[in-house]
Backbone as a ProteinNet text record, in pm:
[ID]
protein_1_A
[PRIMARY]
MPNFVVYTNLPKDKIPKDFLQQACAFISKELGKAENYITVRVNADQMMSMGNSDDPCASVELKNITDGAKNKEHAVNITEFVERTLNIPKDRFMITFTNERREDISFNGKTFA
[TERTIARY]
15310.4	15421.1	15470.2	15375.9	15441.9	15403.1	15483.7	15458.7	15481.8	15345.4	15345.6	15290.7	15403.5	15413.6	15413.7	15328.1	15346.7	15326.6	15449.5	15493.5	15449.3	15388.6	15327.9	15305	15340.8	15286.4	15148.3	15044.2	14919.9	14853.3	14756.8	14647.8	14591.7	14539.4	14483.2	14377.9	14286	14170.2	14153.5	14283	14295.7	14359.7	14361.6	14352.5	14221.7	14199	14051	14033.5	13906.4	13872.6	13894.8	13871.9	13894.9	14050	14171.1	14273.7	14343.7	14337	14420.4	14322.4	14221.6	14174.8	14192.4	14186.6	14253	14398.2	14470.3	14628.3	14646.7	14548.6	14572.1	14559.8	14421	14379.7	14462.2	14529.7	14618.3	14772.5	14798.6	14944.4	14932.3	14801.6	14776.7	14784.7	14724.5	14719.8	14827.8	14927.6	15058.7	15139.6	15142.6	15240.6	15195.7	15045.6	15023.9	15034.4	15023.4	15009	14873.5	14815.7	14702.8	14694.2	14578.7	14545.5	14588.7	14583.2	14577.7	14704.8	14843.5	14973.8	15018.6	14917.2	14977.4	14952.6	15052.7	14995.9	15048	14931.2	14962.1	14938.9	15034.8	15040.7	15048.7	14984.8	14985.7	15058.9	15144.9	15150.9	15142.2	15050.8	15001.8	15040.5	15023.7	15055.1	15210.7	15309	15462.1	15501	15594	15680	15767.7	15739	15867.5	15855.6	15946.5	15954.5	16053.6	16051.5	16115.7	16146.3	16263.2	16303.3	16325.6	16318.3	16303.9	16181.2	16065	15934	15861.2	15747.5	15681.5	15516.1	15510.1	15421.1	15390.5	15264.4	15203.8	15351.4	15378.8	15493.3	15502.9	15566.9	15551.7	15701	15692.4	15796.9	15744.8	15742.3	15672.2	15793.8	15750.4	15813.1	15767.2	15828.6	15761.5	15867.1	15829.7	15937.8	15856.6	15942.4	15862.3	15968.6	15941.5	16001.4	16032.8	16147.5	16128.5	16301.8	16325.4	16459.9	16464	16370.3	16378.5	16365.9	16358.9	16345.6	16245	16127.7	16044.4	15989.6	16098.7	16110.8	16047.4	16139.3	16107.1	15935.3	15894.8	15743.8	15657.4	15730.4	15625	15651.9	15756.4	15773.2	15687	15674.9	15567.7	15420.8	15356.9	15238.9	15205.9	15316.3	15304.5	15263.8	15360.9	15369	15221.4	15154.6	15036	14924.8	14934.1	14842.8	14848.1	14963.7	14996.8	14937.8	15002.2	14961	14796	14744.8	14588.4	14500.3	14517.5	14451.3	14485	14617.6	14664.9	14670.2	14656.5	14677.3	14806.4	14896	15059.6	15132.9	15149.4	15234.2	15360.7	15375.4	15471.8	15614.1	15619	15720.2	15803.3	15698.7	15694.4	15686.5	15728	15749.7	15857.5	15911.4	16000.9	15944.3	15985.5	15971.6	16091.8	16064.8	16221.5	16160.3	16215.1	16211	16313.5	16236.2	16340.5	16299.4	16381.6	16420.6	16415.9	16318.7	16357.4	16386.2	16456.1	16478.5	16368	16323.5	16240	16269.2	16363.5	16435.7	16433.8	16407.5	16426	16296.5	16176.7	16033.2	15982.8	15890.3	15801.9	15663.8	15562.2	15439.1	15377.1	15284.2	15185.3	15306.7	15443.6	15516.4	15606.6	15604.3	15699.5	15777.6	15878.6	15969.3	15915.6	15924.6	15893.3	15983.1	16118.2	16214.3	16173.2
967.7	935.8	803.9	716.2	585.4	522.3	453.1	429.6	293.4	180.2	45.7	6.7	-63.8	-108	-252.9	-326	-489.5	-516.3	-554.8	-643.1	-793.9	-815.9	-950.6	-1009.3	-1139.9	-1176	-1258.1	-1228.4	-1240.5	-1164.8	-1215.1	-1148.7	-1013.6	-934	-810.6	-847.9	-932.9	-975	-1072.8	-1104.3	-1181.5	-1064.9	-948.7	-882.6	-829.6	-823.4	-814.1	-655.9	-652.2	-505.7	-391.5	-452.2	-355.9	-375.7	-407.8	-452.6	-297.3	-211.4	-89.1	3.5	-29	33.4	-53	-173.9	-254.7	-221.1	-223.6	-185.7	-43.4	31.3	167.2	182.7	111.6	73.5	37.8	-86.4	-155.1	-90.6	-24.3	39.7	123.4	226.8	327.1	266.2	156.6	98.5	76.5	-14.1	-43.5	9.6	145.2	254.6	384.6	375.4	467	584	605.8	731.7	760.2	860.3	891.6	870.6	803.3	725.5	839.5	941	1070.7	1113.4	1047.2	1036.9	908.5	796.8	688.6	660.6	604	557.3	411.1	353.3	196.7	165.4	84.6	42.1	-61.7	-146	-247.1	-276.1	-355.7	-381	-532.3	-540.5	-715.2	-760.1	-856.5	-949.6	-871.3	-868.9	-868.4	-1010.8	-1006.1	-1100.2	-1114	-1234.6	-1238.9	-1398	-1436.5	-1583.2	-1550.4	-1663.5	-1652.4	-1812.9	-1855.8	-1980.2	-2014	-1945.3	-2053.8	-2124.7	-2049.8	-2093.3	-1982.5	-1994.1	-1874.5	-1904.9	-1962.4	-2003.7	-1833.4	-1830.4	-1687.8	-1631.9	-1523.9	-1447.2	-1309.3	-1245.3	-1116.3	-1034.1	-914	-849.9	-721.6	-673.4	-593.4	-513.4	-362.2	-275.1	-175.4	-129.6	-36.3	108.5	221.5	339.3	427.1	456.5	505.9	605.8	733.4	801.6	738.5	659.9	559.2	527.5	519.7	462.2	300.3	235.2	73.3	-0.9	50.7	-7.8	-97.8	-77.8	-186.9	-285.2	-257.4	-306	-507.9	-538	-703.4	-708.7	-640.3	-640.4	-635.1	-523.7	-519.9	-626.9	-645.8	-799.8	-897	-945.2	-1016	-991.9	-868.4	-831.9	-813.2	-753.4	-738.3	-904.9	-957.7	-1092.4	-1159.9	-1153.8	-1221.2	-1145.3	-1009.9	-945.5	-956.6	-967.6	-996.7	-1174.7	-1234.6	-1361.3	-1419.7	-1317.7	-1360.8	-1270.3	-1168.6	-1096.8	-1118.2	-1183	-1208.1	-1353.3	-1422.8	-1580.1	-1608.4	-1527.2	-1561.9	-1608.1	-1737.7	-1790.2	-1714.4	-1716.4	-1639.5	-1679.6	-1792.6	-1810.9	-1818	-1709.3	-1692.6	-1537.6	-1450.9	-1300.5	-1267.7	-1139.4	-1077	-919.1	-879.4	-717.5	-655.9	-549.5	-439.6	-327.7	-281.4	-170.1	-59.5	31.8	142.2	275	295.6	384.1	517.1	626.9	744	834.2	952.4	1062.4	1144.9	1224.8	1327.8	1463.7	1501.7	1575.6	1553.2	1395.3	1351.3	1330.9	1383.3	1341	1446.4	1486.3	1618.2	1562.2	1673	1654.4	1789.2	1814.6	1925.3	2043	2036	2144.5	2151.4	2081.3	2104	1961	1966	1833.4	1848.1	1693.2	1656.8	1699.2	1747.1	1826.6	1925.9
12752.8	12689.3	12666.1	12746.9	12740.7	12558.4	12528.5	12346.8	12380.8	12339.7	12355.1	12196.9	12173	12010.4	12023.1	11947.1	11931.1	11786.8	11741.5	11609.7	11558.8	11497.2	11487.4	11351.6	11329.3	11219.7	11209.5	11337.4	11318.5	11223.1	11151.7	11056.2	11141.7	11066.5	11120.2	11155.5	11103.6	11145.4	11252.1	11293.2	11446.4	11578.7	11554.4	11642.4	11712.8	11822.6	11890.9	11857.6	11776.6	11809.9	11868.9	11987.1	12122.9	12187.4	12109.4	12163.8	12188.7	12091.4	12128.2	12255.1	12263.9	12387.9	12531.5	12519.3	12623.6	12630.5	12548.8	12572.8	12648.5	12593.1	12654.2	12810.8	12858	12979	13071.3	13009.7	13056.8	13078	13003.7	13002.2	13131.7	13123.8	13197.9	13312.8	13384.5	13494.8	13520.2	13476.7	13488.2	13532.9	13469.9	13468.9	13556.4	13600.2	13650.3	13583.7	13490.1	13369.5	13326.7	13297	13233.3	13096.6	13052.3	12900.2	12831.2	12835.4	12691.7	12660	12773.4	12721	12653.9	12619.2	12596.8	12450.8	12388	12230.3	12211.5	12191.4	12133	11995.7	11936.4	11803.6	11772.1	11663.2	11656.5	11519.7	11468.1	11340.1	11329.4	11234.7	11195.2	11074.1	11061.1	10918.5	10894.1	10961.5	10987	10908.5	10801.2	10780.9	10865.3	10994.2	11103.2	11118.4	11188.3	11282.4	11398.4	11471.9	11621	11617.3	11644.1	11629.2	11541	11412.5	11269.3	11237.1	11313.8	11306.2	11284.2	11201.3	11143.5	11264.6	11339.4	11414.2	11482.1	11549.4	11577.4	11692.5	11653.6	11709.3	11736.2	11818.2	11835.7	11894.7	11831.4	11932	12001.9	12137.8	12201.7	12245.8	12226.6	12271.1	12405.3	12455.6	12576.2	12596.3	12559.1	12568	12677	12763.1	12872.5	12964	13019.7	13125.8	13235.1	13258.7	13382.6	13387.9	13524.9	13523.9	13527.7	13483.1	13470.8	13598.5	13714.1	13820.9	13826.6	13772.9	13761.4	13616.3	13573.9	13446.9	13451	13549.4	13575.3	13627.6	13695.7	13726.1	13597.8	13525.3	13408.7	13321.1	13308.4	13204	13220.4	13383.4	13369	13343.3	13398.7	13364.1	13211.7	13147.3	13008.7	12942.3	12983.2	12899.3	12921.5	13037.4	13074.6	12978.5	12969.1	12887.4	12736.6	12682.8	12544.4	12518.9	12616	12595.8	12609.4	12682.9	12685.6	12589.2	12547.1	12469.3	12321.3	12284.6	12150.4	12090.3	12225.7	12208.1	12149.4	12189.2	12153.5	12266.6	12260.8	12385.1	12412.4	12542.7	12589.6	12577.9	12484.1	12464.2	12328	12258.9	12117.3	12091.6	12205.5	12203.2	12302	12242.7	12373	12374.2	12493.7	12527.3	12521.9	12460.2	12497.9	12536.4	12673.8	12711.1	12711.3	12663.4	12637.2	12767.2	12830.4	12930.1	12885.8	12845.2	12823.8	12955.7	12894	13002.1	12936.9	13097.2	13059.5	12941.5	12959.2	12836.5	12697.2	12685.2	12527.3	12497.5	12531.4	12491.9	12512.3	12414.7	12424.7	12370.8	12450.1	12419.4	12422.3	12322.8	12324.6	12319.3	12262.9	12238.5	12353.6	12437.6	12574.3	12595.8	12627.7	12717.8	12859.1	12883.8	13032.1	13130.7	13093.1	13190.1	13257.2
[MASK]
+++++++++++++++++++++++++++++++++++++++++++++++++++++++++++++++++++++++++++++++++++++++++++++++++++++++++++++++++

């Protein structure tokens, strides 16, 4: 169920070829959830700026069934992952966590409630 999304102004050719696989494996390990439930999306070539600058930047989202208790820990690890894999400085992106309820998410025709 975790949904990991990166919006960035990096051109598509600057996204590592194996980024989707790397991100899926990372999120799986980080959250302790099976890879077959994880969706990773990258939206490159976005018209975006941060701090009135169009230097490389991103907006990162993580949606997950959770109470949010580990978001602080996840923030540190996701920041390191994005900075290392996409070469975007940590002061050039923000992470938004959306803590979903089990009954609000469906997979394979069934909710997780």
